[in-house]
C-alpha positions in Angstrom: 11.5 24.4 1.5 11.2 26.9 4.3 14.1 25.3 6.1 16.2 25.1 3.2 15.8 28.9 2.7 16.7 29.8 6.3 19.9 27.4 5.9 21.2 29.8 3.2 20.8 33.0 5.5 22.4 32.2 8.9 22.0 32.7 12.4 23.5 36.1 13.3 22.7 39.7 14.3 19.9 41.2 13.0 18.4 38.5 10.5 18.7 35.8 13.0 16.1 38.1 15.3 14.0 39.0 12.6 13.3 35.9 11.2 13.0 34.7 14.5 10.0 36.7 15.5 8.4 36.1 12.4 7.7 32.5 13.5 4.3 31.2 14.8 3.8 28.1 17.2 1.3 25.9 18.8 1.3 22.7 20.9 2.1 19.6 18.7 -0.4 17.3 20.3 -3.9 18.1 21.4 -5.6 14.7 21.7 -7.0 14.2 25.3 -5.0 11.0 25.8 -1.7 9.6 24.8 0.7 11.4 22.7 2.4 11.9 19.3 4.2 8.5 19.4 8.2 7.8 19.2 10.6 7.1 17.1 13.2 3.9 17.4 16.5 4.1 16.5 18.5 2.4 14.2 21.5 0.2 15.0 23.5 3.4 14.8 21.6 5.7 17.2 19.9 7.6 14.2 16.3 8.5 14.1 14.1 9.2 11.3 11.8 12.5 11.1 8.2 12.4 10.4 6.4 16.2 9.7 2.9 16.5 9.3 2.7 19.6 7.0 -0.9 21.3 7.1 -2.5 23.4 4.5 -5.0 25.5 6.1 -8.3 27.2 4.4 -8.8 29.2 7.6 -10.3 32.8 6.8 -10.2 34.4 10.4 -7.7 37.3 9.2 -8.5 39.8 6.4 -6.1 38.9 3.9 -7.1 35.2 4.3 -10.5 36.3 4.4 -10.3 38.3 1.0 -9.1 34.9 -1.1 -11.7 32.6 0.0 -14.4 34.5 1.3 -16.8 33.0 3.4 -15.0 34.5 6.7 -15.0 33.8 10.1 -13.4 31.7 12.8 -12.8 27.9 12.3 -10.4 25.9 9.8 -10.2 22.9 8.0 -7.1 20.8 6.8 -7.3 20.8 3.2 -4.0 19.6 3.1 -2.5 17.1 5.3 0.9 15.5 3.8 2.8 13.3 6.1 6.8 13.9 5.1 9.1 11.6 6.4 13.0 11.7 6.5 15.0 8.4 6.7 16.8 8.2 9.6 20.3 7.5 7.7 18.9 10.9 5.4 19.5 9.1 2.3 15.8 9.0 1.1 12.1 10.7 2.0 8.6 9.7 1.4 6.0 12.4 1.1 2.1 10.7 1.5 -1.1 12.7 1.2 -3.8 12.2 3.1 -6.9 12.9 1.4 -8.9 15.7 3.2 -12.4 13.4 2.0 -10.9 10.6 4.7 -13.4 9.3 6.9 -12.1 7.8 10.0 -12.0 7.2 14.1 -11.0 10.7 15.1 -9.7 11.5 18.7 -10.9 13.6 21.6 -9.1 16.7 21.3 -8.8 20.0 23.6 -7.7 22.8 22.1 -6.0 26.1 23.7 -9.0 27.4 25.0 -10.3 24.0 26.7 -12.7 23.6 24.1 -13.3 19.7 23.6 -14.0 17.6 20.8 -16.5 14.4 20.2 -14.0 12.2 18.6 -15.5 9.3 16.8 -16.0 8.6 13.3 -15.5 12.0 10.9 -14.1 13.4 8.4 -10.1 14.0 8.9 -9.6 17.4 7.7 -12.4 18.9 10.2 -9.8 18.1 13.2 -7.6 21.5 12.6 -10.8 23.4 14.5 -9.5 22.1 17.7 -5.7 23.1 16.4 -3.0 21.6 14.8 -2.4 19.4 17.5 -5.6 17.7 16.7 -4.9 17.0 13.4 -1.5 15.7 14.5 -3.5 13.6 17.0 -5.7 12.1 14.2 -3.2 11.2 11.9 -1.1 9.5 14.5 -4.3 7.4 15.2 -4.9 6.7 11.5 -1.6 5.5 10.8 0.5 4.8 13.9 3.7 6.9 12.4 5.3 8.7 15.2 5.0 12.4 14.5 8.0 14.7 15.6 6.7 18.2 14.1 4.3 20.0 12.2 4.4 22.9 9.7 0.9 24.8 8.9 0.4 27.3 6.3 -2.4 29.0 5.0 -3.6 30.9 1.8 -1.5 33.8 2.1 1.3 31.7 3.1 1.1 29.8 -0.3 1.0 32.8 -2.5 4.1 34.3 -0.7 6.5 31.4 -1.0 5.6 30.8 -4.4 6.1 34.9 -5.4 9.5 34.6 -3.6 10.9 31.5 -5.1 10.3 33.7 -8.7 7.5 31.1 -9.5 6.8 27.2 -9.8 6.5 25.5 -13.2 4.0 23.3 -13.8 2.3 21.7 -17.2 -1.1 20.3 -17.4 -2.5 18.1 -20.1 -5.1 19.8 -21.5 -7.0 23.1 -21.1 -8.7 23.4 -17.7 -11.2 26.1 -16.3 -12.3 25.2 -12.8 -15.0 27.6 -11.6 -14.5 26.8 -8.3 -11.2 27.4 -7.5 -10.9 29.8 -10.3 -7.8 28.1 -12.0 -7.7 28.5 -15.5 -4.9 27.5 -17.3 -4.2 26.7 -21.5 -2.7 23.2 -22.2 1.1 23.1 -21.9 3.7 24.6 -19.1 3.3 27.8 -17.3 4.8 29.4 -14.3 2.8 29.8 -11.2 3.0 33.0 -9.1 1.0 34.0 -6.4 -3.3 33.5 -6.9 -2.2 31.2 -9.4 -0.1 29.1 -7.4 -2.9 28.8 -4.6 -5.5 28.3 -7.4 -3.6 25.2 -8.8 -3.1 23.7 -5.4 -6.6 23.9 -4.0 -8.0 22.9 -7.5 -9.9 19.5 -7.2 -12.8 19.7 -10.2 -9.9 20.2 -12.6 -7.6 17.0 -11.9 -8.2 13.2 -12.1 -12.1 12.4 -11.4 -12.7 15.5 -9.8 -12.1 14.3 -6.4 -9.4 14.7 -3.8 -7.1 12.1 -5.2 -6.6 14.2 -8.3 -5.7 17.5 -6.2 -3.0 15.5 -4.2 -1.3 14.3 -7.8 -1.6 18.1 -8.9 0.0 19.2 -5.3 3.2 16.4 -5.7 3.6 18.1 -9.0 3.9 21.3 -7.7 5.9 20.4 -4.6 8.5 18.4 -6.9 8.7 21.6 -8.8 9.2 23.7 -6.3 12.1 21.5 -5.0 13.8 21.3 -8.5 13.3 25.5 -8.3 15.2 25.7 -4.9 17.7 23.3 -5.8 18.4 24.9 -9.1 21.5 27.0 -9.9 20.6 30.9 -9.3 18.1 30.5 -6.7 19.8 30.2 -3.5 22.7 31.6 -4.6 20.8 35.3 -5.2 21.4 37.0 -2.1 18.1 39.0 -2.4 15.9 36.1 -3.6 17.4 34.4 -0.2 16.3 37.0 1.8 13.1 37.6 0.3 12.5 33.6 0.4 13.3 33.6 4.3 11.1 36.4 5.3 8.3 35.0 3.3 8.8 31.5 4.6 9.2 32.2 8.2 5.9 34.6 8.3 4.1 31.8 6.5 4.6 29.2 9.0 2.9 28.0 12.5 4.9 25.5 13.6 5.5 23.1 16.9 8.1 24.4 19.7 10.2 21.9 18.4 10.2 23.9 15.4 10.1 27.4 16.6 13.4 29.1 16.3 15.8 29.7 13.2 18.4 27.3 14.8 15.9 24.4 15.0 14.4 25.2 11.2 18.4 25.3 10.2 18.6 21.5 11.8 15.5 20.2 9.8 16.8 22.1 6.7 20.2 20.5 6.7 18.4 17.2 7.2 16.6 17.8 4.3 19.1 19.3 1.9 21.1 15.9 2.2 18.3 14.0 0.3 18.3 14.5 -3.6 15.3 15.0 -5.7 15.3 11.4 -7.5 14.8 9.6 -3.8 11.9 11.9 -2.6 9.1 10.2 -3.1 5.7 11.6 -3.5 2.4 9.2 -2.9 -1.5 9.0 -1.4 -2.6 6.8 0.7 -4.4 4.0 -0.4 -8.4 4.5 -0.2 -11.5 3.1 -1.4 -15.3 4.8 -1.5 -16.9 5.1 1.6 -19.9 2.5 1.7 -22.0 5.4 3.7 -21.0 8.1 1.2 -20.1 8.1 -2.1 -18.3 11.4 -1.9 -16.3 10.6 1.3 -13.3 8.0 1.4 -12.2 5.3 3.8 -8.5 4.0 4.4 -8.2 1.0 1.8 -6.8 -2.7 2.7 -3.5 -1.7 1.6 -2.8 1.2 3.3 -1.7 -0.6 6.7 1.1 -1.8 4.4 2.1 1.6 3.4 1.9 2.8 7.0 4.2 0.3 8.4 6.6 0.7 5.8 7.3 4.2 6.4 7.0 3.7 10.2 9.5 1.3 9.7 11.7 3.5 8.0 12.1 1.6 4.7 12.4 3.6 1.3 10.2 3.6 -1.5 12.2 4.8 -4.0 15.4 3.1 -5.8 18.9 4.2 -6.0 20.7 6.0 -8.8 21.4 2.5 -10.2 17.6 1.6 -10.4 18.3 -0.8 -7.2 16.5 -0.4 -4.5 17.4 1.3 -1.1 17.6 -1.3 1.8 16.2 0.0 5.1 18.1 1.8 7.8 17.0 -1.0 10.4 15.8 -4.4 9.6 12.1 -5.1 9.6 10.0 -6.4 12.1 9.5 -10.1 12.1 6.2 -11.2 10.2 3.6 -11.1 13.4 1.7 -14.1 11.6 4.6 -16.4 11.6 5.8 -15.9 15.1 4.9 -16.8 18.5 3.1 -14.3 20.5 5.1 -12.8 23.3 4.3 -13.9 26.7 1.4 -11.5 27.7 1.9 -9.5 31.2 -0.4 -11.3 33.2 0.8 -14.9 31.9 -2.6 -16.3 30.8 -2.7 -19.3 28.8 -4.4 -19.3 25.3 -7.1 -21.9 26.1 -7.9 -19.6 29.2 -8.9 -16.7 26.6 -12.2 -16.2 25.4 -12.8 -13.6 22.5 -16.2 -12.5 21.2 -16.1 -12.2 17.6 -17.8 -9.2 15.5 -18.3 -8.8 12.0 -17.8 -5.3 10.8 -16.4 -6.0 7.4 -19.4 -6.6 5.5 -18.1 -9.8 4.2 -20.4 -12.8 5.2 -19.3 -15.4 7.5 -16.4 -13.4 9.2 -17.1 -14.1 12.6 -17.5 -17.2 12.4 -14.4 -18.0 10.3 -12.4 -16.2 12.8 -13.6 -18.0 15.7 -12.7 -20.9 14.2 -9.4 -19.9 13.8 -9.0 -18.6 17.0 -9.8 -21.8 18.6 -7.7 -23.7 16.1 -5.1 -21.8 17.5 -5.6 -22.7 21.3 -8.1 -20.2 22.4 -10.7 -20.8 24.5 -13.6 -23.0 23.2 -16.0 -20.5 24.6 -15.2 -18.0 21.6 -17.8 -16.9 20.5 -19.7 -14.2 18.0 -21.5 -11.4 18.8 -23.6 -8.7 17.4 -22.2 -7.4 13.9 -21.3 -3.6 13.7 -20.1 -2.0 10.7 -16.4 -0.9 11.1 -13.3 0.7 8.5 -10.7 -0.6 10.7 -9.8 -4.2 12.4 -9.4 -3.5 16.5 -8.9 -6.1 19.5 -10.5 -4.0 22.4 -9.8 -5.6 26.2 -11.5 -4.8 29.5 -9.5 -3.7 32.3 -6.5 -5.8 33.3 -6.7 -7.9 30.4 -4.3 -5.8 27.9 -1.9 -8.9 27.9 -4.6 -11.2 26.6 -5.8 -9.1 24.0 -2.2 -9.0 22.7 -2.0 -12.3 22.4 -4.7 -12.2 20.2 -3.5 -9.7 18.0 -0.3 -11.7 17.7 -2.0 -14.9 16.6 -3.9 -13.3 14.2 -1.1 -11.4 12.8 -2.7 -7.9 13.6 0.0 -4.8 14.2 0.1 -3.9 17.7 -1.8 -0.2 17.1 -4.9 -2.8 16.7 -4.9 -3.4 20.7 -7.2 -1.1 22.5 -8.8 -0.2 25.8 -12.7 -1.2 25.6 -15.8 -0.4 27.8 -17.0 -4.0 27.8 -16.6 -7.0 29.8 -15.0 -9.1 27.4 -12.0 -9.0 24.8 -13.6 -8.3 21.6 -12.2 -8.8 18.4 -14.2 -6.1 15.6 -13.3 -7.6 12.0 -13.3 -4.1 9.8 -13.5 -3.4 6.3 -9.8 -3.9 6.1 -9.9 -7.8 6.4 -12.4 -9.4 4.5 -10.9 -12.7 4.0 -8.3 -14.8 5.3 -7.3 -16.2 8.4 -4.5 -14.0 8.8 -4.6 -10.2 8.7 -3.2 -9.3 5.1 -1.8 -5.8 6.1 -0.2 -6.5 9.3 3.1 -5.7 8.5 5.8 -3.7 6.3 6.6 -4.5 2.9 9.4 -6.9 2.6 13.1 -4.8 2.5 13.7 -3.3 -1.3 10.3 -4.0 -2.5 8.7 -0.5 -2.4 6.1 -1.7 -5.3 4.3 -4.2 -2.3 3.9 -0.9 0.1 2.5 1.1 -3.2 0.1 -1.3 -4.2 -3.0 0.6 -5.2 -1.1 4.0 -5.1 0.1 6.6 -7.6 4.0 7.5 -6.8 6.3 9.9 -8.5 9.7 11.1 -7.5 10.7 15.2 -7.2 12.9 14.8 -9.9 10.4 14.1 -12.8 10.2 17.2 -14.6 8.5 15.5 -18.1 4.9 14.9 -16.8 1.4 17.0 -17.2 -1.0 16.8 -14.5 -4.0 15.0 -16.0 -6.6 17.3 -16.5 -10.4 15.6 -16.1 -12.4 14.4 -18.9 -15.1 13.8 -16.9 -18.1 16.2 -16.2 -17.1 17.9 -12.7 -17.8 21.4 -13.3 -20.4 23.6 -14.2 -21.2 26.8 -15.6 -24.7 29.2 -15.6 -26.9 28.2 -18.4 -24.8 25.4 -19.4 -24.9 22.8 -16.6 -22.2 20.0 -16.1 -19.3 19.6 -18.4 -15.5 18.8 -18.2 -13.1 21.3 -17.1 -12.1 21.3 -21.1 -15.4 22.3 -22.1 -15.4 24.9 -19.6 -12.3 26.6 -20.7 -13.8 26.9 -24.2 -16.8 28.1 -22.8 -15.4 31.1 -20.7 -13.4 33.1 -23.1 -14.3 36.2 -20.8 -12.4 34.6 -18.2 -8.6 35.4 -17.7 -6.0 32.9 -17.7 -4.4 32.2 -14.5 -1.1 32.6 -15.7 0.5 32.6 -19.3 
């Protein structure tokens, strides 16, 4: 949205210098090893663009401190939106990654050489080591290349909503969330300033009171902002445009690839080509964390959604109701193809694998030992000690990467599942994302023109939808002094002394 505004301003003289000076930047990638991935061009040489939008809860400056309280250093990525713009610029996908997600985190170093531990953790904690660490964590989770990031804080949300003249939203019922302080009556409202921030931060008021309900509300807010910016009278009013451009550039921290007006203009031009009806909002599929009911883990269908985005396949239909074909052909299903020859040329019969069951389903290690032996791998392939795991991986010792690739290909696992290990054997660790079957269920993208397969188990909407209301929770997700737990609807009725956030 900032880019769309900047595009209308132009790039000359005083305004160029002023807005250029507003923009702050930080490194794109802060992982200790690897990088943020690389896009694959389509047959015409065009590449998609993936931008990670990060909402920070930082309170390390007076303005954010006054808004959020709990002042001091540190930050969490309370909003993580992966925005994909297709190579042909015909469609876009915005995928939410819940802040409550537990996953394998990378080791990161921030600009002061402070080093994170890595390992299993909550994904939003990575922002403590800079936005580049959040980029590294999202790339590790999804295997989607990330070209840019845009980070916005509390004050940035307020300034942007004020500058655009307010963002229209609708709620299904009366709602009061005493934690975010959002209080709205049933129906439509135009949110500005603090009310806009309260809305996008609210989690106890919507859905089941968790982060998934908040993501749905954020999608509604962003879709409305897109419509607002594209509507007549917003981008044609010079006063509004200048105010928007100033607010937008002040609100952002970006990677070096976006740290100038001309760079933002380029991104803006790409965004502006996508009509609202072709901008799909969704949230990655998740399940309850077996170790903590208040946390989430990636669901078994999430890998298919990730692969579909990575493969640049549209998740929205065209104006005639037909689904868009991908800009480039999808890769063949690895489960149905012979594996590529490994670098060291080792025959399958000489590759022994230790299979460990971390899926939580009984008998998986034994079953896949039989599958591997039946596929021609060494008769010395055997089971190992079980250890819980969320994601299925093939780990290899030094010099055995080619052998591990053969194992992954034989089982239909994506290339991103192969990683270096510390043991002396090739190990297949079966995760909770593969509880049944002889071939990995989500090892590739959805079939071309089949967005429903990629979105299985996930809610989705498009930015042109202006006739729906965000669903207020009917569960006991909030509490008030002297009353205890209740629905946000009852909390509204029992708090007449609290003013509404917006008329």
